[in-house]
N, CA, C, O and the ligand as a Tripos MOL2 file, in Angstrom:
@<TRIPOS>MOLECULE
protein
  309   307    78     0     0
PROTEIN
NO_CHARGES

@<TRIPOS>ATOM
      1 N           0.8350   -1.2150    0.0000 N.3       1 MET1
      2 CA          0.0000    0.0000    0.0000 C.3       1 MET1
      3 C           0.8630    1.2560    0.0000 C.2       1 MET1
      4 O           0.6100    2.1930   -0.7560 O.2       1 MET1
      5 N           1.8690    1.2660    0.8420 N.am      2 SER2
      6 CA          2.7260    2.4450    0.9040 C.3       2 SER2
      7 C           3.4890    2.6320   -0.4090 C.2       2 SER2
      8 O           3.8000    3.7530   -0.8100 O.2       2 SER2
      9 N           3.7820    1.5120   -1.0650 N.am      3 GLU3
     10 CA          4.4900    1.5710   -2.3370 C.3       3 GLU3
     11 C           3.6090    2.2340   -3.4070 C.2       3 GLU3
     12 O           4.0790    3.0410   -4.2090 O.2       3 GLU3
     13 N           2.3340    1.8750   -3.3980 N.am      4 THR4
     14 CA          1.3750    2.4700   -4.3310 C.3       4 THR4
     15 C           1.3030    3.9780   -4.1250 C.2       4 THR4
     16 O           1.2730    4.7520   -5.0820 O.2       4 THR4
     17 N           1.2750    4.3730   -2.8730 N.am      5 LYS5
     18 CA          1.1650    5.7830   -2.5430 C.3       5 LYS5
     19 C           2.3730    6.5670   -3.0810 C.2       5 LYS5
     20 O           2.2130    7.6240   -3.6920 O.2       5 LYS5
     21 N           3.5780    6.0380   -2.8480 N.am      6 SER6
     22 CA          4.7730    6.7650   -3.2740 C.3       6 SER6
     23 C           4.8790    6.8200   -4.7960 C.2       6 SER6
     24 O           5.3300    7.8240   -5.3470 O.2       6 SER6
     25 N           4.4690    5.7570   -5.4790 N.am      7 SER7
     26 CA          4.5700    5.7760   -6.9360 C.3       7 SER7
     27 C           3.5300    6.7220   -7.5360 C.2       7 SER7
     28 O           3.7620    7.3440   -8.5720 O.2       7 SER7
     29 N           2.3890    6.8180   -6.8700 N.am      8 LEU8
     30 CA          1.3670    7.7710   -7.3150 C.3       8 LEU8
     31 C           1.9080    9.1920   -7.2160 C.2       8 LEU8
     32 O           1.7320   10.0130   -8.1160 O.2       8 LEU8
     33 N           2.5610    9.4510   -6.1090 N.am      9 PHE9
     34 CA          3.0960   10.7810   -5.8810 C.3       9 PHE9
     35 C           4.1320   11.1300   -6.9410 C.2       9 PHE9
     36 O           4.1520   12.2470   -7.4600 O.2       9 PHE9
     37 N           4.9790   10.1810   -7.2530 N.am     10 ARG10
     38 CA          6.0440   10.4330   -8.2070 C.3      10 ARG10
     39 C           5.5060   10.6500   -9.6260 C.2      10 ARG10
     40 O           6.0590   11.4260  -10.4060 O.2      10 ARG10
     41 N           4.4300    9.9530   -9.9340 N.am     11 HIS11
     42 CA          3.9220   10.0350  -11.3010 C.3      11 HIS11
     43 C           2.9230   11.1650  -11.5020 C.2      11 HIS11
     44 O           2.4470   11.4020  -12.6120 O.2      11 HIS11
     45 N           2.6170   11.8490  -10.4240 N.am     12 LYS12
     46 CA          1.6740   12.9490  -10.5120 C.3      12 LYS12
     47 C           2.2730   14.0440  -11.4090 C.2      12 LYS12
     48 O           3.3970   14.4930  -11.1860 O.2      12 LYS12
     49 N           1.5200   14.4560  -12.4050 N.am     13 LYS13
     50 CA          2.0500   15.4440  -13.3500 C.3      13 LYS13
     51 C           1.7890   16.8630  -12.8640 C.2      13 LYS13
     52 O           1.0300   17.6210  -13.4680 O.2      13 LYS13
     53 N           2.4330   17.1950  -11.7670 N.am     14 THR14
     54 CA          2.2720   18.5340  -11.2270 C.3      14 THR14
     55 C           3.6380   19.0870  -10.8490 C.2      14 THR14
     56 O           4.5050   18.3690  -10.3510 O.2      14 THR14
     57 N           3.8000   20.3390  -11.0910 N.am     15 CYS15
     58 CA          5.0650   20.9840  -10.7730 C.3      15 CYS15
     59 C           5.2620   21.0520   -9.2590 C.2      15 CYS15
     60 O           4.3860   21.5150   -8.5290 O.2      15 CYS15
     61 N           6.3970   20.5960   -8.8090 N.am     16 GLN16
     62 CA          6.6810   20.5710   -7.3730 C.3      16 GLN16
     63 C           6.6940   21.9670   -6.7710 C.2      16 GLN16
     64 O           6.2470   22.1650   -5.6410 O.2      16 GLN16
     65 N           7.2010   22.9220   -7.5140 N.am     17 PHE17
     66 CA          7.3530   24.2780   -6.9850 C.3      17 PHE17
     67 C           6.0300   25.0320   -6.9640 C.2      17 PHE17
     68 O           5.8450   25.9460   -6.1610 O.2      17 PHE17
     69 N           5.1020   24.6450   -7.8520 N.am     18 CYS18
     70 CA          3.7570   25.2310   -7.8200 C.3      18 CYS18
     71 C           2.9600   24.6110   -6.6810 C.2      18 CYS18
     72 O           2.1610   25.2780   -6.0240 O.2      18 CYS18
     73 N           3.1950   23.3200   -6.4630 N.am     19 MET19
     74 CA          2.4810   22.5760   -5.4210 C.3      19 MET19
     75 C           2.8800   23.0370   -4.0320 C.2      19 MET19
     76 O           2.0350   23.2510   -3.1630 O.2      19 MET19
     77 N           4.1880   23.1880   -3.8360 N.am     20 ASP20
     78 CA          4.7300   23.4730   -2.5160 C.3      20 ASP20
     79 C           5.3980   24.8440   -2.5170 C.2      20 ASP20
     80 O           6.4670   25.0380   -3.0950 O.2      20 ASP20
     81 N           4.7410   25.7780   -1.8600 N.am     21 GLU21
     82 CA          5.2550   27.1530   -1.8420 C.3      21 GLU21
     83 C           6.5440   27.2870   -1.0510 C.2      21 GLU21
     84 O           7.2710   28.2690   -1.1980 O.2      21 GLU21
     85 N           6.8260   26.3010   -0.2130 N.am     22 THR22
     86 CA          8.0540   26.3710    0.5850 C.3      22 THR22
     87 C           9.2610   25.8980   -0.2270 C.2      22 THR22
     88 O          10.4080   26.1100    0.1670 O.2      22 THR22
     89 N           8.9870   25.2500   -1.3730 N.am     23 SER23
     90 CA         10.0870   24.8290   -2.2420 C.3      23 SER23
     91 C          10.5530   26.0080   -3.0780 C.2      23 SER23
     92 O           9.8210   26.4980   -3.9380 O.2      23 SER23
     93 N          11.7360   26.4480   -2.8310 N.am     24 VAL24
     94 CA         12.3030   27.5280   -3.6310 C.3      24 VAL24
     95 C          13.5000   27.0130   -4.4110 C.2      24 VAL24
     96 O          14.2240   26.1240   -3.9610 O.2      24 VAL24
     97 N          13.6890   27.5840   -5.5730 N.am     25 ILE25
     98 CA         14.8140   27.1800   -6.4090 C.3      25 ILE25
     99 C          16.0250   27.9900   -5.9850 C.2      25 ILE25
    100 O          16.1020   29.1980   -6.2120 O.2      25 ILE25
    101 N          16.9630   27.2990   -5.3680 N.am     26 ASP26
    102 CA         18.1730   27.9480   -4.8720 C.3      26 ASP26
    103 C          19.3720   27.2830   -5.5280 C.2      26 ASP26
    104 O          19.5550   26.0700   -5.4260 O.2      26 ASP26
    105 N          20.1850   28.0830   -6.1980 N.am     27 TYR27
    106 CA         21.3250   27.5070   -6.9080 C.3      27 TYR27
    107 C          22.3370   26.8580   -5.9720 C.2      27 TYR27
    108 O          23.1460   26.0350   -6.4010 O.2      27 TYR27
    109 N          22.2920   27.2290   -4.6850 N.am     28 LYS28
    110 CA         23.2100   26.6340   -3.7090 C.3      28 LYS28
    111 C          22.6880   25.2860   -3.1960 C.2      28 LYS28
    112 O          23.4220   24.5190   -2.5720 O.2      28 LYS28
    113 N          21.4080   25.0120   -3.4690 N.am     29 ASP29
    114 CA         20.7970   23.7690   -3.0110 C.3      29 ASP29
    115 C          21.0660   22.6520   -4.0240 C.2      29 ASP29
    116 O          20.2070   22.2970   -4.8310 O.2      29 ASP29
    117 N          22.2660   22.1190   -3.9570 N.am     30 VAL30
    118 CA         22.7130   21.1150   -4.9160 C.3      30 VAL30
    119 C          21.8650   19.8470   -4.8310 C.2      30 VAL30
    120 O          21.6070   19.1850   -5.8360 O.2      30 VAL30
    121 N          21.4450   19.5300   -3.6240 N.am     31 LYS31
    122 CA         20.6270   18.3330   -3.4200 C.3      31 LYS31
    123 C          19.3110   18.4520   -4.1960 C.2      31 LYS31
    124 O          18.8750   17.5070   -4.8540 O.2      31 LYS31
    125 N          18.6970   19.6130   -4.1050 N.am     32 LEU32
    126 CA         17.4510   19.8390   -4.8260 C.3      32 LEU32
    127 C          17.6890   19.8390   -6.3320 C.2      32 LEU32
    128 O          16.9610   19.1900   -7.0830 O.2      32 LEU32
    129 N          18.7000   20.5620   -6.7630 N.am     33 LEU33
    130 CA         18.9820   20.6630   -8.1970 C.3      33 LEU33
    131 C          19.2940   19.2980   -8.8010 C.2      33 LEU33
    132 O          18.8930   18.9980   -9.9250 O.2      33 LEU33
    133 N          20.0120   18.4770   -8.0420 N.am     34 SER34
    134 CA         20.4150   17.1730   -8.5750 C.3      34 SER34
    135 C          19.2180   16.2610   -8.8170 C.2      34 SER34
    136 O          19.3140   15.2960   -9.5750 O.2      34 SER34
    137 N          18.0950   16.5630   -8.1780 N.am     35 ARG35
    138 CA         16.8670   15.7930   -8.4380 C.3      35 ARG35
    139 C          16.3430   16.0620   -9.8440 C.2      35 ARG35
    140 O          15.5810   15.2670  -10.3950 O.2      35 ARG35
    141 N          16.7540   17.1780  -10.4120 N.am     36 TYR36
    142 CA         16.3050   17.5520  -11.7520 C.3      36 TYR36
    143 C          17.3990   17.3430  -12.7900 C.2      36 TYR36
    144 O          17.3310   17.8490  -13.9100 O.2      36 TYR36
    145 N          18.4110   16.5800  -12.3820 N.am     37 LEU37
    146 CA         19.4940   16.2350  -13.2880 C.3      37 LEU37
    147 C          19.5520   14.7260  -13.4330 C.2      37 LEU37
    148 O          19.2700   13.9900  -12.4870 O.2      37 LEU37
    149 N          19.9210   14.2690  -14.6250 N.am     38 SER38
    150 CA         20.1060   12.8400  -14.8280 C.3      38 SER38
    151 C          21.4040   12.4210  -14.1520 C.2      38 SER38
    152 O          22.1460   13.2660  -13.6510 O.2      38 SER38
    153 N          21.6830   11.1110  -14.1370 N.am     39 GLU39
    154 CA         22.9220   10.6560  -13.4920 C.3      39 GLU39
    155 C          24.1610   11.1840  -14.1910 C.2      39 GLU39
    156 O          25.2460   11.2060  -13.6110 O.2      39 GLU39
    157 N          24.0010   11.6050  -15.4290 N.am     40 ARG40
    158 CA         25.1290   12.2040  -16.1460 C.3      40 ARG40
    159 C          25.2350   13.7120  -15.9050 C.2      40 ARG40
    160 O          26.1540   14.3670  -16.3960 O.2      40 ARG40
    161 N          24.2910   14.2430  -15.1510 N.am     41 GLY41
    162 CA         24.3390   15.6570  -14.8220 C.3      41 GLY41
    163 C          23.6070   16.5480  -15.8080 C.2      41 GLY41
    164 O          23.7250   17.7720  -15.7600 O.2      41 GLY41
    165 N          22.8400   15.9160  -16.7180 N.am     42 LYS42
    166 CA         22.0660   16.7090  -17.6800 C.3      42 LYS42
    167 C          20.7070   17.0530  -17.0920 C.2      42 LYS42
    168 O          20.1820   16.3230  -16.2510 O.2      42 LYS42
    169 N          20.1450   18.1590  -17.5320 N.am     43 MET43
    170 CA         18.8190   18.5570  -17.0760 C.3      43 MET43
    171 C          17.7790   17.5360  -17.5250 C.2      43 MET43
    172 O          17.7820   17.0870  -18.6710 O.2      43 MET43
    173 N          16.9030   17.1830  -16.6120 N.am     44 VAL44
    174 CA         15.7910   16.2930  -16.9440 C.3      44 VAL44
    175 C          14.7240   17.1360  -17.6430 C.2      44 VAL44
    176 O          14.3700   18.2000  -17.1360 O.2      44 VAL44
    177 N          14.2010   16.6960  -18.7950 N.am     45 PRO45
    178 CA         13.1840   17.4910  -19.4880 C.3      45 PRO45
    179 C          11.9530   17.7490  -18.6020 C.2      45 PRO45
    180 O          11.5910   16.9200  -17.7670 O.2      45 PRO45
    181 N          11.3290   18.8930  -18.7980 N.am     46 ALA46
    182 CA         10.1760   19.2860  -17.9860 C.3      46 ALA46
    183 C           9.0480   18.2570  -18.0550 C.2      46 ALA46
    184 O           8.3470   18.0330  -17.0680 O.2      46 ALA46
    185 N           8.8730   17.6320  -19.2190 N.am     47 ARG47
    186 CA          7.7900   16.6500  -19.3510 C.3      47 ARG47
    187 C           8.0420   15.4050  -18.5020 C.2      47 ARG47
    188 O           7.1010   14.6960  -18.1450 O.2      47 ARG47
    189 N           9.3060   15.1380  -18.1800 N.am     48 VAL48
    190 CA          9.6470   13.9920  -17.3280 C.3      48 VAL48
    191 C           9.5140   14.3620  -15.8580 C.2      48 VAL48
    192 O           8.9410   13.6060  -15.0740 O.2      48 VAL48
    193 N          10.0410   15.5210  -15.4840 N.am     49 SER49
    194 CA         10.0150   15.9180  -14.0840 C.3      49 SER49
    195 C           8.6840   16.5640  -13.7020 C.2      49 SER49
    196 O           8.4310   16.8130  -12.5240 O.2      49 SER49
    197 N           7.8300   16.8360  -14.6990 N.am     50 ALA50
    198 CA          6.5170   17.4470  -14.4820 C.3      50 ALA50
    199 C           6.6260   18.8690  -13.9270 C.2      50 ALA50
    200 O           5.7280   19.3560  -13.2420 O.2      50 ALA50
    201 N           7.7240   19.5050  -14.2330 N.am     51 THR51
    202 CA          7.9090   20.8910  -13.8020 C.3      51 THR51
    203 C           7.2980   21.8210  -14.8490 C.2      51 THR51
    204 O           7.4540   21.5920  -16.0490 O.2      51 THR51
    205 N           6.6180   22.8500  -14.4090 N.am     52 CYS52
    206 CA          6.0020   23.7730  -15.3490 C.3      52 CYS52
    207 C           7.0780   24.6190  -16.0440 C.2      52 CYS52
    208 O           8.2120   24.6880  -15.5720 O.2      52 CYS52
    209 N           6.7310   25.2480  -17.1420 N.am     53 ALA53
    210 CA          7.6970   26.0020  -17.9510 C.3      53 ALA53
    211 C           8.3950   27.0920  -17.1400 C.2      53 ALA53
    212 O           9.6050   27.2910  -17.2520 O.2      53 ALA53
    213 N           7.6260   27.7770  -16.3380 N.am     54 LYS54
    214 CA          8.1670   28.8660  -15.5320 C.3      54 LYS54
    215 C           9.2560   28.3690  -14.5720 C.2      54 LYS54
    216 O          10.3490   28.9310  -14.5080 O.2      54 LYS54
    217 N           8.9350   27.3150  -13.8350 N.am     55 HIS55
    218 CA          9.9010   26.8030  -12.8680 C.3      55 HIS55
    219 C          11.0430   26.0420  -13.5350 C.2      55 HIS55
    220 O          12.1480   25.9860  -12.9960 O.2      55 HIS55
    221 N          10.7840   25.4590  -14.7010 N.am     56 GLN56
    222 CA         11.8560   24.7890  -15.4390 C.3      56 GLN56
    223 C          12.9140   25.8110  -15.8410 C.2      56 GLN56
    224 O          14.1130   25.5380  -15.7840 O.2      56 GLN56
    225 N          12.4540   26.9890  -16.2480 N.am     57 ARG57
    226 CA         13.3790   28.0720  -16.5930 C.3      57 ARG57
    227 C          14.2130   28.4650  -15.3800 C.2      57 ARG57
    228 O          15.4260   28.6500  -15.4740 O.2      57 ARG57
    229 N          13.5410   28.5890  -14.2430 N.am     58 GLY58
    230 CA         14.2320   28.9340  -13.0000 C.3      58 GLY58
    231 C          15.2610   27.8780  -12.6300 C.2      58 GLY58
    232 O          16.3650   28.1960  -12.1880 O.2      58 GLY58
    233 N          14.8870   26.6190  -12.8150 N.am     59 LEU59
    234 CA         15.8030   25.5170  -12.5180 C.3      59 LEU59
    235 C          17.0260   25.5590  -13.4160 C.2      59 LEU59
    236 O          18.1550   25.4040  -12.9480 O.2      59 LEU59
    237 N          16.8010   25.7690  -14.7020 N.am     60 SER60
    238 CA         17.9390   25.7520  -15.6220 C.3      60 SER60
    239 C          18.8750   26.9280  -15.3500 C.2      60 SER60
    240 O          20.0890   26.8100  -15.5170 O.2      60 SER60
    241 N          18.3150   28.0500  -14.9360 N.am     61 LYS61
    242 CA         19.1560   29.1850  -14.5410 C.3      61 LYS61
    243 C          19.9790   28.8400  -13.3060 C.2      61 LYS61
    244 O          21.1710   29.1380  -13.2350 O.2      61 LYS61
    245 N          19.3280   28.2110  -12.3390 N.am     62 ALA62
    246 CA         20.0080   27.8190  -11.0940 C.3      62 ALA62
    247 C          21.1030   26.8000  -11.3690 C.2      62 ALA62
    248 O          22.1820   26.8670  -10.7800 O.2      62 ALA62
    249 N          20.8260   25.8560  -12.2640 N.am     63 VAL63
    250 CA         21.8150   24.8280  -12.6090 C.3      63 VAL63
    251 C          23.0160   25.4800  -13.2870 C.2      63 VAL63
    252 O          24.1630   25.1440  -12.9900 O.2      63 VAL63
    253 N          22.7480   26.4080  -14.1910 N.am     64 LYS64
    254 CA         23.8410   27.1020  -14.8810 C.3      64 LYS64
    255 C          24.7090   27.8640  -13.8950 C.2      64 LYS64
    256 O          25.9360   27.8530  -13.9910 O.2      64 LYS64
    257 N          24.0530   28.5310  -12.9400 N.am     65 ARG65
    258 CA         24.7970   29.2880  -11.9370 C.3      65 ARG65
    259 C          25.6090   28.3450  -11.0520 C.2      65 ARG65
    260 O          26.7680   28.6150  -10.7380 O.2      65 ARG65
    261 N          24.9880   27.2400  -10.6560 N.am     66 ALA66
    262 CA         25.6770   26.2600   -9.8050 C.3      66 ALA66
    263 C          26.8940   25.6800  -10.5260 C.2      66 ALA66
    264 O          27.9340   25.4360   -9.9150 O.2      66 ALA66
    265 N          26.7480   25.4650  -11.8290 N.am     67 ARG67
    266 CA         27.8880   24.9570  -12.6090 C.3      67 ARG67
    267 C          29.0000   25.9960  -12.6820 C.2      67 ARG67
    268 O          30.1810   25.6700  -12.5660 O.2      67 ARG67
    269 N          28.6080   27.2350  -12.8740 N.am     68 PHE68
    270 CA         29.5700   28.3230  -12.9540 C.3      68 PHE68
    271 C          30.3710   28.4160  -11.6580 C.2      68 PHE68
    272 O          31.5700   28.6960  -11.6760 O.2      68 PHE68
    273 N          29.6960   28.1770  -10.5350 N.am     69 LEU69
    274 CA         30.3620   28.2390   -9.2440 C.3      69 LEU69
    275 C          30.9730   26.8960   -8.8490 C.2      69 LEU69
    276 O          31.4400   26.7120   -7.7250 O.2      69 LEU69
    277 N          30.9570   25.9580   -9.8070 N.am     70 ALA70
    278 CA         31.5550   24.6230   -9.5970 C.3      70 ALA70
    279 C          30.8760   23.8230   -8.5020 C.2      70 ALA70
    280 O          31.4870   22.9510   -7.8840 O.2      70 ALA70
    281 N          29.5950   24.1290   -8.2640 N.am     71 LEU71
    282 CA         28.8210   23.3250   -7.3050 C.3      71 LEU71
    283 C          28.3100   22.0670   -7.9890 C.2      71 LEU71
    284 O          28.0860   21.0370   -7.3530 O.2      71 LEU71
    285 N          28.1320   22.1780   -9.3060 N.am     72 LEU72
    286 CA         27.6960   21.0470  -10.1400 C.3      72 LEU72
    287 C          28.6840   20.9010  -11.2890 C.2      72 LEU72
    288 O          29.2900   21.8820  -11.7200 O.2      72 LEU72
    289 N          28.8480   19.6740  -11.7860 N.am     73 PRO73
    290 CA         29.7640   19.4740  -12.9020 C.3      73 PRO73
    291 C          29.1960   20.0390  -14.2070 C.2      73 PRO73
    292 O          27.9810   20.0860  -14.3990 O.2      73 PRO73
    293 N          30.0800   20.4580  -15.0810 N.am     74 PHE74
    294 CA         29.6740   20.9380  -16.3980 C.3      74 PHE74
    295 C          29.3980   19.7550  -17.3220 C.2      74 PHE74
    296 O          30.1960   18.8210  -17.4040 O.2      74 PHE74
    297 N          28.2820   19.8040  -18.0030 N.am     75 VAL75
    298 CA         28.0050   18.8190  -19.0500 C.3      75 VAL75
    299 C          27.3400   19.5450  -20.2090 C.2      75 VAL75
    300 O          26.6800   20.5650  -20.0100 O.2      75 VAL75
    301 N          27.5060   19.0380  -21.3860 N.am     76 ALA76
    302 CA         26.8650   19.6260  -22.5520 C.3      76 ALA76
    303 C          25.4350   19.1340  -22.6240 C.2      76 ALA76
    304 O          25.2020   17.9300  -22.7370 O.2      76 ALA76
    305 N          24.4790   20.0350  -22.5610 N.am     77 ASP77
    306 CA         23.0800   19.6240  -22.7400 C.3      77 ASP77
    307 C          22.2660   20.6230  -23.5330 C.2      77 ASP77
    308 O          21.0750   20.4080  -23.7590 O.2      77 ASP77
    309 ZN          5.7180   25.5490  -11.3550 Zn       78 ZN78
@<TRIPOS>BOND
     1     1     2 1
     2     2     3 1
     3     3     4 2
     4     3     5 am
     5     5     6 1
     6     6     7 1
     7     7     8 2
     8     7     9 am
     9     9    10 1
    10    10    11 1
    11    11    12 2
    12    11    13 am
    13    13    14 1
    14    14    15 1
    15    15    16 2
    16    15    17 am
    17    17    18 1
    18    18    19 1
    19    19    20 2
    20    19    21 am
    21    21    22 1
    22    22    23 1
    23    23    24 2
    24    23    25 am
    25    25    26 1
    26    26    27 1
    27    27    28 2
    28    27    29 am
    29    29    30 1
    30    30    31 1
    31    31    32 2
    32    31    33 am
    33    33    34 1
    34    34    35 1
    35    35    36 2
    36    35    37 am
    37    37    38 1
    38    38    39 1
    39    39    40 2
    40    39    41 am
    41    41    42 1
    42    42    43 1
    43    43    44 2
    44    43    45 am
    45    45    46 1
    46    46    47 1
    47    47    48 2
    48    47    49 am
    49    49    50 1
    50    50    51 1
    51    51    52 2
    52    51    53 am
    53    53    54 1
    54    54    55 1
    55    55    56 2
    56    55    57 am
    57    57    58 1
    58    58    59 1
    59    59    60 2
    60    59    61 am
    61    61    62 1
    62    62    63 1
    63    63    64 2
    64    63    65 am
    65    65    66 1
    66    66    67 1
    67    67    68 2
    68    67    69 am
    69    69    70 1
    70    70    71 1
    71    71    72 2
    72    71    73 am
    73    73    74 1
    74    74    75 1
    75    75    76 2
    76    75    77 am
    77    77    78 1
    78    78    79 1
    79    79    80 2
    80    79    81 am
    81    81    82 1
    82    82    83 1
    83    83    84 2
    84    83    85 am
    85    85    86 1
    86    86    87 1
    87    87    88 2
    88    87    89 am
    89    89    90 1
    90    90    91 1
    91    91    92 2
    92    91    93 am
    93    93    94 1
    94    94    95 1
    95    95    96 2
    96    95    97 am
    97    97    98 1
    98    98    99 1
    99    99   100 2
   100    99   101 am
   101   101   102 1
   102   102   103 1
   103   103   104 2
   104   103   105 am
   105   105   106 1
   106   106   107 1
   107   107   108 2
   108   107   109 am
   109   109   110 1
   110   110   111 1
   111   111   112 2
   112   111   113 am
   113   113   114 1
   114   114   115 1
   115   115   116 2
   116   115   117 am
   117   117   118 1
   118   118   119 1
   119   119   120 2
   120   119   121 am
   121   121   122 1
   122   122   123 1
   123   123   124 2
   124   123   125 am
   125   125   126 1
   126   126   127 1
   127   127   128 2
   128   127   129 am
   129   129   130 1
   130   130   131 1
   131   131   132 2
   132   131   133 am
   133   133   134 1
   134   134   135 1
   135   135   136 2
   136   135   137 am
   137   137   138 1
   138   138   139 1
   139   139   140 2
   140   139   141 am
   141   141   142 1
   142   142   143 1
   143   143   144 2
   144   143   145 am
   145   145   146 1
   146   146   147 1
   147   147   148 2
   148   147   149 am
   149   149   150 1
   150   150   151 1
   151   151   152 2
   152   151   153 am
   153   153   154 1
   154   154   155 1
   155   155   156 2
   156   155   157 am
   157   157   158 1
   158   158   159 1
   159   159   160 2
   160   159   161 am
   161   161   162 1
   162   162   163 1
   163   163   164 2
   164   163   165 am
   165   165   166 1
   166   166   167 1
   167   167   168 2
   168   167   169 am
   169   169   170 1
   170   170   171 1
   171   171   172 2
   172   171   173 am
   173   173   174 1
   174   174   175 1
   175   175   176 2
   176   175   177 am
   177   177   178 1
   178   178   179 1
   179   179   180 2
   180   179   181 am
   181   181   182 1
   182   182   183 1
   183   183   184 2
   184   183   185 am
   185   185   186 1
   186   186   187 1
   187   187   188 2
   188   187   189 am
   189   189   190 1
   190   190   191 1
   191   191   192 2
   192   191   193 am
   193   193   194 1
   194   194   195 1
   195   195   196 2
   196   195   197 am
   197   197   198 1
   198   198   199 1
   199   199   200 2
   200   199   201 am
   201   201   202 1
   202   202   203 1
   203   203   204 2
   204   203   205 am
   205   205   206 1
   206   206   207 1
   207   207   208 2
   208   207   209 am
   209   209   210 1
   210   210   211 1
   211   211   212 2
   212   211   213 am
   213   213   214 1
   214   214   215 1
   215   215   216 2
   216   215   217 am
   217   217   218 1
   218   218   219 1
   219   219   220 2
   220   219   221 am
   221   221   222 1
   222   222   223 1
   223   223   224 2
   224   223   225 am
   225   225   226 1
   226   226   227 1
   227   227   228 2
   228   227   229 am
   229   229   230 1
   230   230   231 1
   231   231   232 2
   232   231   233 am
   233   233   234 1
   234   234   235 1
   235   235   236 2
   236   235   237 am
   237   237   238 1
   238   238   239 1
   239   239   240 2
   240   239   241 am
   241   241   242 1
   242   242   243 1
   243   243   244 2
   244   243   245 am
   245   245   246 1
   246   246   247 1
   247   247   248 2
   248   247   249 am
   249   249   250 1
   250   250   251 1
   251   251   252 2
   252   251   253 am
   253   253   254 1
   254   254   255 1
   255   255   256 2
   256   255   257 am
   257   257   258 1
   258   258   259 1
   259   259   260 2
   260   259   261 am
   261   261   262 1
   262   262   263 1
   263   263   264 2
   264   263   265 am
   265   265   266 1
   266   266   267 1
   267   267   268 2
   268   267   269 am
   269   269   270 1
   270   270   271 1
   271   271   272 2
   272   271   273 am
   273   273   274 1
   274   274   275 1
   275   275   276 2
   276   275   277 am
   277   277   278 1
   278   278   279 1
   279   279   280 2
   280   279   281 am
   281   281   282 1
   282   282   283 1
   283   283   284 2
   284   283   285 am
   285   285   286 1
   286   286   287 1
   287   287   288 2
   288   287   289 am
   289   289   290 1
   290   290   291 1
   291   291   292 2
   292   291   293 am
   293   293   294 1
   294   294   295 1
   295   295   296 2
   296   295   297 am
   297   297   298 1
   298   298   299 1
   299   299   300 2
   300   299   301 am
   301   301   302 1
   302   302   303 1
   303   303   304 2
   304   303   305 am
   305   305   306 1
   306   306   307 1
   307   307   308 2
@<TRIPOS>SUBSTRUCTURE
     1 MET1         2 RESIDUE 1 A MET
     2 SER2         6 RESIDUE 1 A SER
     3 GLU3        10 RESIDUE 1 A GLU
     4 THR4        14 RESIDUE 1 A THR
     5 LYS5        18 RESIDUE 1 A LYS
     6 SER6        22 RESIDUE 1 A SER
     7 SER7        26 RESIDUE 1 A SER
     8 LEU8        30 RESIDUE 1 A LEU
     9 PHE9        34 RESIDUE 1 A PHE
    10 ARG10       38 RESIDUE 1 A ARG
    11 HIS11       42 RESIDUE 1 A HIS
    12 LYS12       46 RESIDUE 1 A LYS
    13 LYS13       50 RESIDUE 1 A LYS
    14 THR14       54 RESIDUE 1 A THR
    15 CYS15       58 RESIDUE 1 A CYS
    16 GLN16       62 RESIDUE 1 A GLN
    17 PHE17       66 RESIDUE 1 A PHE
    18 CYS18       70 RESIDUE 1 A CYS
    19 MET19       74 RESIDUE 1 A MET
    20 ASP20       78 RESIDUE 1 A ASP
    21 GLU21       82 RESIDUE 1 A GLU
    22 THR22       86 RESIDUE 1 A THR
    23 SER23       90 RESIDUE 1 A SER
    24 VAL24       94 RESIDUE 1 A VAL
    25 ILE25       98 RESIDUE 1 A ILE
    26 ASP26      102 RESIDUE 1 A ASP
    27 TYR27      106 RESIDUE 1 A TYR
    28 LYS28      110 RESIDUE 1 A LYS
    29 ASP29      114 RESIDUE 1 A ASP
    30 VAL30      118 RESIDUE 1 A VAL
    31 LYS31      122 RESIDUE 1 A LYS
    32 LEU32      126 RESIDUE 1 A LEU
    33 LEU33      130 RESIDUE 1 A LEU
    34 SER34      134 RESIDUE 1 A SER
    35 ARG35      138 RESIDUE 1 A ARG
    36 TYR36      142 RESIDUE 1 A TYR
    37 LEU37      146 RESIDUE 1 A LEU
    38 SER38      150 RESIDUE 1 A SER
    39 GLU39      154 RESIDUE 1 A GLU
    40 ARG40      158 RESIDUE 1 A ARG
    41 GLY41      162 RESIDUE 1 A GLY
    42 LYS42      166 RESIDUE 1 A LYS
    43 MET43      170 RESIDUE 1 A MET
    44 VAL44      174 RESIDUE 1 A VAL
    45 PRO45      178 RESIDUE 1 A PRO
    46 ALA46      182 RESIDUE 1 A ALA
    47 ARG47      186 RESIDUE 1 A ARG
    48 VAL48      190 RESIDUE 1 A VAL
    49 SER49      194 RESIDUE 1 A SER
    50 ALA50      198 RESIDUE 1 A ALA
    51 THR51      202 RESIDUE 1 A THR
    52 CYS52      206 RESIDUE 1 A CYS
    53 ALA53      210 RESIDUE 1 A ALA
    54 LYS54      214 RESIDUE 1 A LYS
    55 HIS55      218 RESIDUE 1 A HIS
    56 GLN56      222 RESIDUE 1 A GLN
    57 ARG57      226 RESIDUE 1 A ARG
    58 GLY58      230 RESIDUE 1 A GLY
    59 LEU59      234 RESIDUE 1 A LEU
    60 SER60      238 RESIDUE 1 A SER
    61 LYS61      242 RESIDUE 1 A LYS
    62 ALA62      246 RESIDUE 1 A ALA
    63 VAL63      250 RESIDUE 1 A VAL
    64 LYS64      254 RESIDUE 1 A LYS
    65 ARG65      258 RESIDUE 1 A ARG
    66 ALA66      262 RESIDUE 1 A ALA
    67 ARG67      266 RESIDUE 1 A ARG
    68 PHE68      270 RESIDUE 1 A PHE
    69 LEU69      274 RESIDUE 1 A LEU
    70 ALA70      278 RESIDUE 1 A ALA
    71 LEU71      282 RESIDUE 1 A LEU
    72 LEU72      286 RESIDUE 1 A LEU
    73 PRO73      290 RESIDUE 1 A PRO
    74 PHE74      294 RESIDUE 1 A PHE
    75 VAL75      298 RESIDUE 1 A VAL
    76 ALA76      302 RESIDUE 1 A ALA
    77 ASP77      306 RESIDUE 1 A ASP
    78 ZN78       309 GROUP 0 **** ****
């Protein structure tokens, strides 16, 4: 039962940042940003992560800044 619940949550097509007002996109929050990166460090497409266009833009800006500050590795995407 608990497994069903967690998979439902993950597959819900709703933007996390729209859903949860306490979730802010912070370029220093590597843990959060890495959730939106593949294992190779590439950005996960918005249709996969269910992030809305507005927040996807914010995420990609944060990722770029984090890479610039060497908080995240550089990859071509
Ligand atoms: Zn959103």
